[in-house]
Backbone bond lengths (Angstrom), bond angles and torsions (degrees), N, CA, C in turn:
res aa  C-N    CA-C-N  psi(-1)  N-CA   C-N-CA  omega(-1)  CA-C   N-CA-C  phi
1 X - - - 1.422 - - 1.526 109.11 -
2 X 1.318 116.90 131.38 1.462 121.55 179.86 1.517 109.37 -109.86
3 X 1.339 114.40 159.74 1.461 119.73 179.61 1.516 110.83 124.37
4 X 1.302 115.48 -176.40 1.462 122.26 -178.48 1.516 109.81 -106.29
5 X 1.304 113.33 144.39 1.454 117.63 173.94 1.518 108.78 -87.40
6 X 1.304 116.25 166.39 1.458 121.18 -179.47 1.530 110.65 -62.70
7 X 1.310 118.46 -36.43 1.474 122.85 179.00 1.524 109.79 -63.80
8 X 1.322 118.34 -44.22 1.465 121.59 179.52 1.521 111.24 -63.12
9 X 1.306 117.35 -39.48 1.464 121.02 179.00 1.526 109.86 -66.13
10 X 1.325 117.65 -43.22 1.464 121.17 179.51 1.531 111.48 -64.70
11 X 1.306 117.14 -39.65 1.469 120.43 177.55 1.527 110.31 -65.36
12 X 1.322 117.56 -43.73 1.473 120.62 177.93 1.521 110.63 -62.40
13 X 1.323 116.97 -41.07 1.459 121.08 178.36 1.531 111.30 -64.58
14 X 1.324 117.88 -38.58 1.467 122.15 177.56 1.523 110.85 -65.30
15 X 1.324 117.35 -41.37 1.473 120.84 178.44 1.523 110.38 -63.77
16 X 1.327 117.93 -43.19 1.465 121.64 178.37 1.529 110.30 -63.51
17 X 1.329 117.23 -41.33 1.466 121.54 -180.00 1.527 111.02 -63.16
18 X 1.315 117.67 -45.72 1.470 121.36 179.04 1.521 110.21 -64.00
19 X 1.317 118.09 -40.77 1.470 121.68 178.83 1.523 111.18 -63.84
20 X 1.339 117.72 -44.82 1.463 120.90 179.02 1.528 111.98 -65.59
21 X 1.335 117.22 -37.12 1.466 120.80 177.52 1.524 110.55 -64.51
22 X 1.329 117.23 -40.97 1.462 120.87 178.83 1.527 110.98 -66.28
23 X 1.315 117.10 -41.43 1.464 121.06 178.67 1.526 110.04 -65.95
24 X 1.327 117.28 -42.38 1.470 120.81 178.53 1.509 111.87 -62.44
25 X 1.326 117.92 -41.35 1.457 122.09 177.71 1.528 110.69 -63.56
26 X 1.315 116.79 -41.58 1.457 121.51 178.72 1.525 111.22 -63.78
27 X 1.320 117.25 -43.04 1.468 121.39 178.93 1.529 110.49 -64.45
28 X 1.340 117.73 -42.53 1.466 121.21 179.24 1.521 111.09 -63.10
29 X 1.315 117.35 -42.62 1.468 121.16 177.84 1.519 110.65 -63.82
30 X 1.319 116.55 -40.93 1.463 121.03 179.20 1.522 111.15 -63.71
31 X 1.314 117.89 -41.27 1.469 122.02 179.31 1.524 110.22 -65.05
32 X 1.336 117.98 -44.82 1.469 121.23 178.62 1.521 111.36 -62.00
33 X 1.331 116.32 -43.94 1.461 120.57 -179.76 1.521 111.01 -64.86
34 X 1.311 117.40 -41.64 1.460 121.18 179.21 1.524 110.77 -64.38
35 X 1.316 117.37 -41.27 1.465 121.27 178.49 1.538 110.46 -64.42
36 X 1.333 116.81 -44.96 1.463 120.97 179.68 1.521 110.82 -63.90
37 X 1.320 117.04 -39.09 1.461 121.04 178.52 1.522 110.60 -65.82
38 X 1.326 117.03 -40.88 1.467 120.59 177.64 1.524 111.73 -63.54
39 X 1.343 116.86 -41.26 1.467 120.28 176.92 1.522 111.25 -64.38
40 X 1.318 116.65 -42.35 1.470 121.00 179.34 1.527 110.58 -63.63
41 X 1.320 116.99 -42.02 1.460 120.93 178.68 1.527 111.21 -63.38
42 X 1.326 117.20 -42.20 1.466 120.48 177.31 1.520 110.70 -64.37
43 X 1.321 117.58 -38.13 1.462 121.88 179.17 1.524 111.22 -66.17
44 X 1.321 117.12 -44.68 1.465 121.44 179.09 1.525 110.53 -66.48
45 X 1.323 117.76 -41.66 1.465 121.55 179.52 1.524 110.77 -62.84
46 X 1.327 117.17 -42.79 1.460 120.96 178.21 1.519 110.62 -64.89
47 X 1.320 117.45 -41.61 1.463 121.26 178.47 1.522 111.00 -62.24
48 X 1.308 117.30 -42.23 1.469 120.47 178.41 1.524 111.16 -64.52
49 X 1.322 116.85 -38.23 1.461 120.19 178.04 1.528 110.79 -64.83
50 X 1.317 116.81 -39.19 1.467 120.39 178.73 1.531 110.11 -67.25
51 X 1.327 117.22 -44.91 1.466 120.44 178.08 1.525 111.59 -61.16
52 X 1.317 116.45 -38.95 1.458 120.48 178.90 1.524 111.18 -67.15
53 X 1.326 116.98 -33.34 1.459 121.22 -177.39 1.515 114.86 -85.76
54 X 1.337 117.80 2.64 1.461 119.37 178.49 1.528 110.37 -63.77
55 X 1.319 116.75 149.20 1.468 119.50 178.54 1.526 111.63 -62.76
56 X 1.322 115.89 163.37 1.464 121.10 176.04 1.522 109.30 -62.28
57 X 1.314 115.57 161.33 1.463 120.03 -176.01 1.522 113.23 -59.31
58 X 1.333 118.15 -29.12 1.459 120.25 179.32 1.531 111.37 -74.30
59 X 1.322 117.77 -23.85 1.459 121.99 -176.73 1.527 112.92 -100.90
60 X 1.317 116.98 -7.23 1.461 121.11 -178.18 1.530 108.96 -83.66
61 X 1.316 116.15 106.32 1.462 121.30 -176.32 1.525 109.48 -103.83
62 X 1.334 117.62 151.81 1.463 120.07 177.30 1.523 111.33 -59.25
63 X 1.305 115.45 143.36 1.456 120.95 -179.77 1.512 111.14 144.74
64 X 1.325 115.01 -165.24 1.463 121.30 -178.74 1.519 108.93 -130.97
65 X 1.312 116.13 135.17 1.461 120.31 170.79 1.515 108.12 -139.94
66 X 1.330 115.57 154.35 1.458 119.91 -173.94 1.512 110.01 -146.98
67 X 1.329 114.44 172.98 1.457 120.11 179.51 1.514 110.68 -178.89
68 X 1.317 113.77 -163.62 1.456 120.85 179.28 1.518 108.62 -137.86
69 X 1.323 115.85 138.00 1.454 121.69 179.54 1.517 107.91 -142.07
70 X 1.316 116.45 121.23 1.470 122.69 177.62 1.528 111.87 54.79
71 X 1.322 117.08 39.11 1.452 121.10 179.13 1.518 114.62 81.02
72 X 1.325 117.58 -1.50 1.458 122.76 179.17 1.531 108.95 -99.89
73 X 1.324 116.81 129.27 1.458 120.94 174.59 1.526 107.81 -85.04
74 X 1.330 116.78 135.56 1.453 119.80 -179.78 1.530 110.39 -133.47
75 X 1.331 113.75 157.37 1.457 121.72 178.31 1.520 108.07 -144.14
76 X 1.328 116.24 137.27 1.461 121.82 177.08 1.524 107.41 -120.08
77 X 1.329 116.32 124.82 1.462 122.49 175.96 1.522 108.30 -112.36
78 X 1.330 116.05 124.37 1.464 122.11 176.86 1.517 106.51 -113.54
79 X 1.318 116.07 115.97 1.464 121.67 -177.51 1.527 108.89 -133.63
80 X 1.331 117.09 160.76 1.467 119.18 175.83 1.531 110.94 -60.63
81 X 1.298 115.50 144.52 1.470 122.19 179.87 1.529 109.19 -74.48
82 X 1.331 116.18 132.38 1.458 121.35 179.28 1.523 108.37 -125.70
83 X 1.330 115.78 126.40 1.467 121.04 176.46 1.524 108.71 -158.03
84 X 1.312 115.92 156.87 1.468 120.81 179.96 1.523 112.04 -63.09
85 X 1.294 117.45 -34.69 1.456 121.81 -174.61 1.529 113.37 -88.01
86 X 1.322 118.05 -0.39 1.468 121.20 -177.31 1.524 109.67 -113.87
87 X 1.336 116.31 127.85 1.465 122.04 178.55 1.524 108.51 -100.84
88 X 1.339 118.34 107.99 1.468 120.06 -177.34 1.524 113.25 -69.65
89 X 1.335 118.28 -16.36 1.465 121.21 -179.90 1.525 112.46 -83.99
90 X 1.293 117.11 -14.44 1.469 121.34 179.42 1.521 109.33 -71.06
91 X 1.301 116.79 131.20 1.462 120.71 -179.99 1.521 109.76 -79.84
92 X 1.291 113.97 129.54 1.460 121.48 179.23 1.524 107.90 -151.90
93 X 1.304 116.23 160.03 1.468 119.08 -178.41 1.531 111.92 -80.95
94 X 1.321 117.01 -15.16 1.469 120.98 178.90 1.531 109.70 -120.63
95 X 1.316 116.56 134.30 1.464 122.46 179.37 1.530 107.95 -120.32
96 X 1.333 116.98 125.03 1.463 118.07 178.93 1.529 111.27 -77.15
97 X 1.329 115.28 144.19 1.461 122.74 176.00 1.521 108.50 -127.05
98 X 1.319 116.50 140.04 1.457 121.22 174.00 1.522 108.37 -87.52
99 X 1.321 115.78 128.00 1.462 121.84 177.50 1.526 106.64 -115.96
100 X 1.336 115.79 115.14 1.461 121.63 -179.75 1.526 108.68 -111.78
101 X 1.323 116.28 118.90 1.462 122.12 179.15 1.524 107.90 -108.27
102 X 1.328 115.91 123.35 1.466 122.12 178.42 1.517 108.31 -119.11
103 X 1.330 116.21 125.03 1.466 121.76 -179.23 1.521 108.08 -124.24
104 X 1.340 115.66 131.96 1.461 121.37 178.46 1.522 109.24 -117.04
105 X 1.324 116.25 126.83 1.459 121.29 -179.64 1.526 109.50 -78.72
106 X 1.334 117.60 165.44 1.466 120.01 177.04 1.530 113.25 -59.25
107 X 1.322 117.94 -26.16 1.463 120.99 179.58 1.522 112.55 -82.31
108 X 1.334 117.20 -8.39 1.461 120.67 178.47 1.516 114.84 103.32
109 X 1.316 117.84 -5.20 1.467 119.85 177.41 1.520 108.92 -69.78
110 X 1.337 115.90 143.92 1.459 121.24 -176.13 1.519 109.49 -123.62
111 X 1.327 115.85 137.22 1.458 122.49 173.97 1.519 107.36 -124.18
112 X 1.331 116.16 128.65 1.465 120.71 -179.83 1.521 108.15 -122.93
113 X 1.322 115.44 128.88 1.458 122.12 179.16 1.519 107.81 -121.84
114 X 1.324 116.49 124.59 1.461 122.27 176.08 1.515 108.95 -109.36
115 X 1.308 116.30 134.59 1.451 121.12 178.10 1.521 108.42 -143.89
116 X 1.300 116.39 168.45 1.461 122.03 178.60 1.519 108.15 -121.78
117 X 1.321 114.79 131.28 1.462 120.69 175.56 1.518 108.92 -119.82
118 X 1.323 115.37 145.96 1.460 120.01 176.31 1.516 109.18 -91.96
119 X 1.329 114.70 133.76 1.465 121.72 -179.40 1.521 107.02 -116.78
120 X 1.331 116.67 128.96 1.462 119.78 -179.61 1.529 109.23 -71.36
121 X 1.314 113.75 127.89 1.465 121.08 178.19 1.529 108.41 -71.20
122 X 1.320 118.39 131.85 1.466 119.19 177.61 1.531 110.30 -62.10
123 X 1.311 115.54 133.33 1.465 119.90 179.85 1.509 109.58 -86.69
124 X 1.312 114.95 136.45 1.475 118.84 178.83 1.519 108.75 -93.55
125 X 1.301 115.50 132.04 1.461 120.30 -179.89 1.517 108.19 -101.12
126 X 1.304 115.86 139.90 1.462 120.41 -179.00 1.485 111.56 -102.20
């Protein structure tokens, strides 16, 4: 007698089901990862655009300013630089400032970039 028994058909069906479930899980993970990567890339690109658009060092004053770019909310904080190795009372022609850029994507992801810029100290004329 030739043909398949009911047990063989059920086993083949179970193998196909497990294979399709594994493929579906892989596709879902790939879609989530691709979406997250696209959001991260948009967040980094927006942050770079904001950093590029910052005023020159002579025009960058301490304080906070914010806005929106491409659906991303951003905030820039410019504060005096604080570190153990830096004496703020020492007179010098250049003063470091901490520039903190915080960008929030529409999905709620946040990217924060901290950098230090040198600001020329105004010279006093006698």
